[in-house]
C-alpha positions in Angstrom: 0.0 0.0 0.0 1.3 3.5 -0.8 1.5 5.9 2.2 -1.5 7.7 3.2 0.5 10.9 3.5 0.7 10.8 -0.3 -3.1 10.6 -0.2 -3.5 8.0 -2.9 -6.8 7.1 -1.3 -8.3 10.4 -2.5 -9.0 9.4 -6.1 -12.8 9.1 -5.7 -13.0 12.5 -4.1 -10.9 14.1 -6.8 -12.8 12.4 -9.6 -16.1 13.7 -8.0 -14.7 17.3 -7.8 -13.4 17.3 -11.4 -16.7 15.9 -12.7 -18.8 18.4 -10.7 -16.7 21.3 -11.8 -17.0 20.3 -15.4 -20.8 20.2 -15.0 -21.0 23.5 -13.2 -18.5 25.6 -15.1 -18.2 24.0 -18.5 -14.7 23.1 -19.7 -12.6 25.0 -17.2 -10.2 22.8 -15.4 -10.6 22.3 -11.7 -6.9 22.2 -11.3 -4.7 24.5 -13.3 -1.5 22.5 -13.2 -0.4 19.0 -14.3 -0.8 16.5 -11.6 1.0 13.4 -10.5 -1.3 10.4 -11.0 -4.1 10.4 -8.3 -2.6 13.3 -6.4 -3.2 17.0 -5.9 -0.3 19.5 -5.6 -0.7 22.7 -3.6 -2.0 24.6 -6.7 -5.7 23.7 -6.7 -7.8 26.7 -7.5 -11.6 26.7 -7.0 -13.3 28.4 -9.9 -16.8 28.3 -8.4 -18.1 28.6 -4.8 -20.4 25.6 -5.4 -17.3 23.5 -6.1 -15.8 24.5 -2.7 -19.2 23.7 -1.1 -19.2 20.3 -2.8 -15.7 19.6 -1.6 -16.8 20.2 2.0 -19.9 18.1 1.5 -17.7 15.3 0.3 -15.4 15.6 3.4 -18.4 15.4 5.8 -19.8 12.4 3.8 -16.5 10.6 4.2 -16.5 11.1 7.9 -20.1 10.2 8.3 -19.8 6.9 6.3 -16.2 5.7 6.9 -14.3 8.0 9.1 -13.6 8.1 12.8 -16.8 10.1 13.4 -19.0 7.5 11.6 -21.7 6.0 13.7 -21.1 2.6 12.0 -18.7 -0.1 13.0 -15.8 1.7 11.5 -16.0 4.8 13.8 -14.8 5.6 17.3 -18.3 5.7 18.9 -18.5 1.9 18.6 -14.9 0.9 18.9 -14.0 3.1 21.8 -17.1 2.1 23.7 -15.6 -1.4 23.5 -12.2 -0.1 24.4 -13.5 1.5 27.6 -15.9 0.0 30.1 -19.1 0.7 28.3 -19.5 -2.1 25.8 -18.7 -5.8 25.5 -18.2 -7.9 22.3 -19.6 -11.4 22.0 -18.8 -14.0 19.3 -15.8 -14.2 17.1 -12.5 -13.6 18.7 -10.8 -12.7 15.4 -12.7 -9.5 14.6 -11.6 -5.9 15.0 -14.3 -5.2 17.5 -13.1 -8.0 19.7 -9.5 -6.7 19.4 -10.7 -3.3 20.7 -12.7 -4.9 23.5 -9.7 -6.9 24.7 -7.1 -4.3 24.0 -5.3 -6.6 21.5 -5.2 -4.3 18.5 -2.1 -4.4 16.5 -0.4 -2.2 13.8 -2.1 -4.2 11.1 -5.6 -4.0 12.5 -7.8 -2.7 9.6 -9.9 -0.3 11.7 -6.7 1.4 13.0 -5.6 2.0 9.4 -9.1 3.3 8.6 -8.9 5.8 11.4 -5.6 7.1 10.1 -6.4 7.0 6.4 -9.8 8.7 6.4 -8.7 11.4 8.8 -5.6 12.3 6.7 -7.8 12.2 3.5 -10.1 14.7 5.1 -7.1 16.8 6.2 -5.7 16.7 2.7 -9.0 17.8 1.2 -9.3 20.6 3.7 -5.8 21.8 2.8 -6.8 21.9 -0.8 -9.6 24.3 0.2 -7.3 26.3 2.4 -4.9 26.7 -0.5 -7.4 27.0 -3.4 -10.0 29.4 -2.0 -7.7 32.3 -1.3 -5.8 31.6 -4.6 -9.0 32.0 -6.7 -9.8 35.3 -8.3 -13.2 33.9 -9.3 -14.6 33.6 -5.8 -16.3 36.5 -3.9 -14.0 37.0 -0.9 -16.8 37.5 1.6 -18.9 34.5 0.4 -15.7 32.3 0.4 -15.0 33.0 4.1 -17.4 30.4 5.4 -16.1 27.4 3.4 -12.5 28.5 4.1 -13.4 28.6 7.8 -14.9 25.2 7.7 -11.7 23.9 6.1 -9.7 25.2 9.0 -12.3 23.7 11.4 -12.0 20.2 9.7 -8.2 20.3 9.8 -8.2 21.2 13.5 -10.9 18.6 14.3 -9.2 15.7 12.6 -5.8 16.4 14.1 -7.4 16.7 17.5 -8.9 13.2 17.3 -5.7 11.7 15.7 -3.5 13.0 18.5 -5.9 11.6 21.1 -5.8 8.2 19.4 -2.2 8.0 18.3 -0.3 10.6 20.4 2.5 12.4 18.5 1.4 12.7 14.8 2.3 14.7 11.7 0.4 18.0 11.4 -0.3 18.3 7.7 -0.8 21.8 6.4 0.0 21.4 2.7 -1.1 19.4 -0.3 2.5 19.1 -1.6 3.1 15.3 -1.7 6.8 15.8 -1.7 6.6 17.5 1.7 3.9 15.2 3.1 5.7 12.0 2.3 8.6 12.9 4.6 6.8 14.5 7.5 7.8 13.7 11.1 5.6 13.4 14.2 5.0 16.5 16.4 4.6 16.2 20.1 1.0 16.3 21.3 1.4 19.8 22.9 2.6 21.2 19.6 -0.3 19.5 17.8 -2.7 21.1 20.2 -1.2 24.5 19.7 -1.8 24.2 16.0 -5.3 22.8 16.5 -6.2 25.9 18.6 -4.6 28.1 15.9 -6.8 26.5 13.2 -9.9 26.7 15.3 -9.4 30.3 16.1 -9.0 31.0 12.4 -12.2 29.1 11.7 -14.1 31.0 14.5 -13.1 34.3 12.8 -14.4 33.2 9.4 -17.6 31.3 10.1 -20.7 33.3 11.1 -22.9 32.5 14.1 -25.9 31.8 11.9 -26.4 28.4 10.3 -26.3 27.9 6.5 -29.5 25.9 6.8 -32.1 25.0 9.4 -30.8 21.5 9.6 -27.5 22.5 11.1 -25.5 20.1 8.9 -22.7 22.6 8.5 -20.8 24.0 11.6 -21.4 27.6 12.6 -19.2 29.7 14.9 -20.8 28.2 18.0 -19.8 24.7 16.9 -16.2 26.0 16.5 -16.4 27.5 20.0 -17.7 24.2 21.4 -14.8 22.3 19.9 -12.4 24.9 21.2 -13.9 24.5 24.7 -13.2 20.8 24.5 -9.6 21.3 23.2 -8.9 23.8 26.0 -10.4 21.3 28.5 -8.0 18.6 27.3 -5.1 21.0 27.5 -5.9 21.9 31.1 -6.6 25.5 30.0 -9.5 25.7 32.5 -10.4 29.4 32.2 -10.3 29.4 28.4 -12.5 26.2 28.3 -14.9 27.8 30.8 -15.2 31.0 28.8 -15.7 29.2 25.4 -18.3 26.9 26.8 -20.1 29.9 28.3 -20.2 31.6 25.0 -22.1 28.7 23.5 -24.4 28.3 26.5 -25.4 32.0 26.4 -26.6 31.7 22.8 -30.4 31.7 22.2 -29.9 29.3 19.3 -29.9 26.3 21.6 -32.2 24.7 24.2 -31.2 22.1 26.8 -34.7 21.5 28.1 -35.8 18.9 25.5 -37.5 15.6 26.4 -34.9 12.9 26.3 -36.8 10.8 23.8 -36.8 13.8 21.4 -33.2 15.0 22.0 -31.7 13.1 19.0 -34.4 14.0 16.5 -33.0 16.0 13.5 -34.8 19.2 14.5 -33.7 19.1 18.1 -32.5 22.6 19.3 -29.7 21.0 21.4 -27.8 20.3 18.2 -24.7 22.3 17.4 -23.6 20.3 14.4 -24.9 17.0 12.8 -24.5 14.8 9.8 -27.3 14.4 7.3 -27.9 10.8 6.2 -26.7 9.8 2.7 -30.2 9.2 1.2 -33.6 10.7 1.7 -35.6 8.7 4.2 -32.4 7.2 5.7 -31.6 7.6 9.3 -28.4 7.3 11.3 -25.6 4.7 11.1 -25.8 4.7 14.9 -29.3 3.4 14.8 -28.3 0.6 12.4 -25.2 -0.2 14.3 -26.3 -0.1 18.0 -29.9 -1.3 17.9 -30.2 -5.1 18.5 -33.2 -6.7 16.8 -31.7 -10.2 17.2 -28.7 -11.7 19.0 -26.7 -13.2 16.2 -23.4 -15.0 16.3 -21.5 -11.8 16.8 -22.9 -8.8 18.6 -22.0 -6.0 21.0 -24.0 -4.9 24.1 -23.6 -2.8 27.2 -21.4 -4.0 30.0 -24.0 -4.9 32.8 -21.9 -2.8 35.2 -22.6 0.3 33.1 -26.3 -0.3 33.1 -26.4 -0.6 36.9 -24.2 2.5 37.3 -27.1 4.9 36.8 -28.7 6.6 39.8 -32.2 5.4 40.7 -34.8 7.5 38.9 -32.4 8.5 36.0 -34.7 8.8 33.0 -31.8 8.2 30.7 -32.2 4.5 31.4 -35.8 4.6 30.2 -35.2 6.9 27.2 -31.8 5.9 26.0 -31.4 2.2 26.8 -33.4 -0.8 25.7 -32.9 -4.6 25.9 -33.6 -7.8 24.1 -33.9 -11.3 25.6 -33.2 -14.3 23.5 -32.5 -17.9 24.5 -32.3 -16.8 28.1 -29.8 -14.0 27.4 -30.6 -10.4 28.0 -28.6 -7.8 26.2 -28.8 -4.0 26.7 -28.2 -1.5 23.9 -28.5 2.3 23.3 -31.5 3.8 21.7 -30.4 7.4 21.7 -31.1 7.0 18.0 -34.4 5.0 17.7 -34.6 4.4 14.0 -32.9 1.3 12.7 -34.4 1.4 9.2 -35.4 4.1 6.7 -38.6 6.1 7.2 -40.8 8.0 4.9 -38.6 11.0 5.6 -35.4 11.1 7.7 -36.2 11.6 11.4 -32.7 11.5 13.0 -29.3 12.9 12.1 -26.1 12.0 13.7 -25.1 14.7 16.3 -21.4 15.4 16.3 -21.6 18.3 18.8 -24.5 18.9 21.1 -25.3 21.2 24.0 -25.2 18.8 26.9 -21.4 18.4 26.6 -20.9 22.2 27.0 -22.7 22.2 30.4 -20.4 19.4 31.5 -17.3 21.2 30.2 -18.3 24.3 32.2 -19.2 22.3 35.2 -15.8 20.6 35.2 -13.8 23.8 34.6 -15.8 25.6 37.2 -14.9 22.9 39.7 -11.2 23.0 38.7 -11.4 26.8 39.1 -13.0 26.4 42.6 -16.3 28.0 41.4 -18.4 25.4 43.2 -21.8 27.1 42.9 -21.4 27.3 39.1 -20.2 23.7 38.9 -23.3 22.6 40.8 -25.6 24.8 38.7 -24.4 23.2 35.4 -24.4 19.7 36.8 -28.0 20.3 38.1 -29.1 21.5 34.6 -28.1 18.1 33.2 -29.4 16.2 36.2 -32.8 17.9 36.3 -33.4 17.1 32.7 -32.7 13.5 33.5 -35.3 13.5 36.3 -32.7 13.5 39.1 -32.7 15.6 42.2 -30.8 18.9 42.4 -27.5 19.0 44.3 -27.2 21.7 46.9 -23.7 21.1 48.2 -20.8 18.9 47.6 -17.1 18.6 48.6 -14.5 18.9 45.9 -13.9 15.1 46.0 -17.7 14.5 45.6 -17.8 16.9 42.7 -15.0 15.1 40.9 -16.9 11.8 41.1 -20.2 13.4 40.2 -18.8 15.2 37.1 -17.1 12.0 35.8 -20.2 9.9 36.4 -22.5 12.5 34.8 -20.2 12.6 31.7 -20.4 8.8 31.6 -24.2 8.8 31.9 -24.8 11.6 29.4 -22.2 11.0 26.6 -22.1 7.2 26.4 -21.5 5.7 22.9 -20.8 9.2 21.5 -17.4 9.6 19.8 -15.1 8.0 22.5 -15.9 10.5 25.3 -15.7 7.8 28.0 -12.3 6.5 26.9 -10.8 10.0 26.5 -12.2 10.9 30.0 -10.6 7.9 31.6 -7.3 8.8 30.0 -7.2 12.5 30.9 -8.5 11.9 34.4 -5.7 9.3 34.9 -8.3 6.6 35.8 -7.9 4.3 32.8 -5.6 1.8 34.5 -7.6 1.6 37.7 -10.9 1.1 35.9 -9.8 -1.2 33.0 -6.8 -3.3 33.9 -8.8 -6.1 35.5 -11.4 -6.3 32.8 -9.2 -6.0 29.7 -6.9 -9.0 29.2 -4.6 -7.1 26.9 -4.3 -4.1 29.2 -0.8 -2.6 29.4 1.2 0.6 29.0 0.5 0.4 25.2 -3.2 0.7 25.8 -3.0 4.5 26.2 -2.3 4.9 22.5 -3.3 3.0 19.3 -0.4 1.8 17.1 0.5 3.7 14.0 -0.5 1.5 11.0 2.4 -0.7 9.9 2.1 0.3 6.3 2.6 4.0 7.2 5.8 3.2 9.1 7.2 1.3 6.2 6.3 4.1 3.8 7.7 6.9 5.9 10.5 6.1 8.3 10.2 9.6 9.8 7.1 8.3 11.6 9.2 6.0 13.7 9.4 5.0 16.4 6.2 3.0 16.7 4.1 3.8 19.8 5.3 2.0 22.9 4.3 -1.6 23.4 3.6 -2.5 19.7 
């Protein structure tokens, strides 16, 4: 396999863009230079705003269907639920889900390569936009700000997830394959610095209004939400607190939505969501997580997770269901309730939503010793879940309450539980007895073997692999 940093996997994306541009603009070439086979150089110029919009749509479609943000079996929502203490895999012991469940992934695990490849493909396409939009005399500068901002957002978003999965990684900012094929890894703190820089640039370019009522393209508040999370992971408590507050003060969003309606496509807790591929289709999460029958291979909640909820927590009733077959009862999430297509799409996959921002501000308020604010934000989440309000708590009690509320609120959503266990330094304590493959290597995934062979500058491999 050729190295992903050469982006040879991008051929379908490039073919789509070339074809679309020919349709929209006649015989003008999408790219104004000769290209190496299957590759873009840094000279791509967008001749029409609709072409740039189509490029963004293609990036979001890649992430929805195949990338780390996919709600299907290829994404982190499913695989990192297995990697943490939320989900269990039953059946074949030679499948990628089982490798994640037992912490026995290896550098040649296909899902690991998919995480890497789709993310860097998205980054490459974003870089083509970042290079091509300002370089085009045909685009209105003001109208082009939004797609340019979204490209910076995508680049920051993908590098953020890659660094949390793999640790030190290359930060790719060019489409020049000669540069990309020799890139070295950057330390995580340097990756985060560049992520923040990209997101601040995106925040300045993307307006607060949505481009459509369906919120399938990020607005400035979606960027602020991601910035709040990045600052949280960096330990920049005040910055995370402030960014979360900017989102929570917006009138665009509503927390007080019935739990069984929170994941509908029109829900006003949504900051950014993926539209299904086809009209009438619903989410990959629904198809992936809902158990209609217990086959030879299936995944279900760890029973300890189901019993971890407080008595009276409505999230058990609204977001968890079960199936009993041959004396076996398996529990599974129904945040997304539609497994099949409907007359019109009812649910979209929510990449960023309001509940997380309350929990970010609660955590940072606690870390800043602003206990009343921490309690107020926790109570907002608890009251919506039918739980009693907390009037007082010690610092230690608040620590446990925040972590447990994050577990109860964000389960099976984009790896939150695993990332929380890591950054709170609780992963070993929680997982070492239940994961037979647990070891020092568990904190990072291995860099795909093919990438190390193609680019020796990516060495050394992550510890333990």
